[in-house]
C-alpha positions in Angstrom: 152.6 7.8 141.7 154.0 10.3 139.2 153.1 13.8 139.0 150.9 13.5 135.9 148.8 10.8 137.7 148.6 12.9 140.9 147.3 15.9 138.6 144.7 13.6 137.3 143.5 12.6 140.6 143.4 16.3 141.7 141.2 17.3 138.8 138.9 14.2 139.3 138.4 15.3 143.0 137.9 19.0 142.1 135.3 18.2 139.5 133.7 15.6 141.8 133.3 18.1 144.6 132.2 20.9 142.3 135.1 23.1 143.4 136.8 26.1 141.6 140.6 26.6 141.7 139.9 29.6 143.9 138.2 27.4 146.4 141.2 25.0 146.5 143.8 27.7 146.7 142.0 29.3 149.7 143.2 26.6 152.0 146.9 27.2 150.8 149.4 30.0 151.4 150.5 30.9 148.0 148.8 32.5 144.9 146.0 30.7 143.1 148.1 30.7 140.0 151.1 29.0 141.9 148.9 26.5 143.6 147.1 25.4 140.3 150.7 25.2 138.8 151.7 22.8 141.6 148.7 20.8 141.5 149.0 20.3 137.8 152.5 18.9 138.4 155.0 21.8 137.6 156.0 23.1 141.2 156.6 21.5 144.5 154.4 21.9 147.4 155.3 21.5 151.1 153.9 18.4 153.0 151.7 20.9 155.0 150.1 22.5 151.9 149.8 19.3 150.1 148.1 17.8 153.1 145.6 20.6 153.6 144.7 20.5 149.9 144.6 16.7 150.2 142.4 16.8 153.2 139.8 19.3 151.2 139.9 17.2 148.2 140.0 13.8 150.1 143.0 12.6 148.2 144.9 9.5 149.1 148.2 9.7 150.8 150.0 8.6 147.8 148.8 11.7 145.7 149.6 14.0 148.6 153.2 12.5 148.8 153.4 13.0 144.9 152.5 16.7 145.3 155.7 17.1 147.4 158.0 15.6 144.8 160.2 17.9 142.7 158.8 17.7 139.1 160.5 17.5 135.8 159.2 20.7 134.5 158.0 21.4 131.1 157.3 17.8 130.1 153.5 18.0 130.4 152.5 18.6 126.8 154.0 18.2 123.3 155.2 21.2 121.5 153.7 22.8 119.5 150.6 22.4 121.6 147.4 21.2 120.0 145.0 22.5 122.4 143.6 25.5 120.9 143.9 27.8 123.9 147.4 26.7 124.5 148.3 27.0 120.9 147.2 30.6 121.1 150.0 31.3 123.6 152.5 29.6 121.4 151.2 31.6 118.3 151.4 34.9 120.2 155.1 33.9 121.3 155.8 33.3 117.6 154.5 36.6 116.5 155.3 38.9 119.3 158.3 37.0 121.0 160.9 39.0 118.9 159.2 42.2 119.8 159.3 41.1 123.6 163.0 40.2 123.1 163.9 43.5 121.5 162.0 45.6 124.1 163.3 43.8 127.1 167.0 44.1 125.9 166.5 47.7 125.1 164.8 48.6 128.5 167.0 46.3 130.6 170.1 45.4 128.8 171.4 42.0 127.6 169.5 39.2 129.8 166.5 37.2 130.3 163.2 37.2 132.3 163.4 34.5 135.0 160.8 31.9 135.1 162.1 30.9 138.4 161.8 34.2 140.3 158.4 34.5 138.8 154.8 35.4 139.5 151.7 34.8 137.2 148.2 36.4 137.4 145.2 36.0 135.2 142.1 38.1 135.5 138.9 38.7 133.7 138.1 42.3 132.3 134.4 42.5 131.5 134.1 44.3 128.1 130.8 44.9 126.2 132.6 43.9 122.9 133.7 40.5 124.4 135.3 39.9 127.8 139.1 40.2 127.9 141.8 38.0 129.4 144.6 40.0 131.4 147.8 37.9 131.9 150.6 39.4 133.9 154.0 37.5 133.5 156.3 39.0 136.3 159.7 37.7 136.4 162.9 39.1 137.8 165.5 40.5 135.0 168.6 38.5 135.0 171.5 40.1 133.2 174.1 37.9 131.4 177.4 38.3 133.2 180.9 38.2 132.1 183.6 36.1 133.7 
């Protein structure tokens, strides 16, 4: 079973059991956003964590084992994405990407923000004019080095 098929089985079980991602993440040891990332096929779970979640979702052993394999990251969707919500992230990066690059370089120097030493958080902020989506991308700065 590949990671895409495993992710489909996870989502099917989540829906069938009426669970939220927070319910599933509560049996794991990592942040909700990391666990969802792993269950959707973009991070590698330990056998212990995959087993705990597999028991909660009543997943076959084949699915549990797939969750422990190292994925080929970034192959889950076409680019640019066609899903409207995902496209808005793409659009935001097209519009604000140069600003992010300039400000990061000005504040940190020449380098990049790691997507490996990285944390992601999503929160809902209630607002009478329309609820707000708060997204935190927290990555270690990695300077380019000379050799």
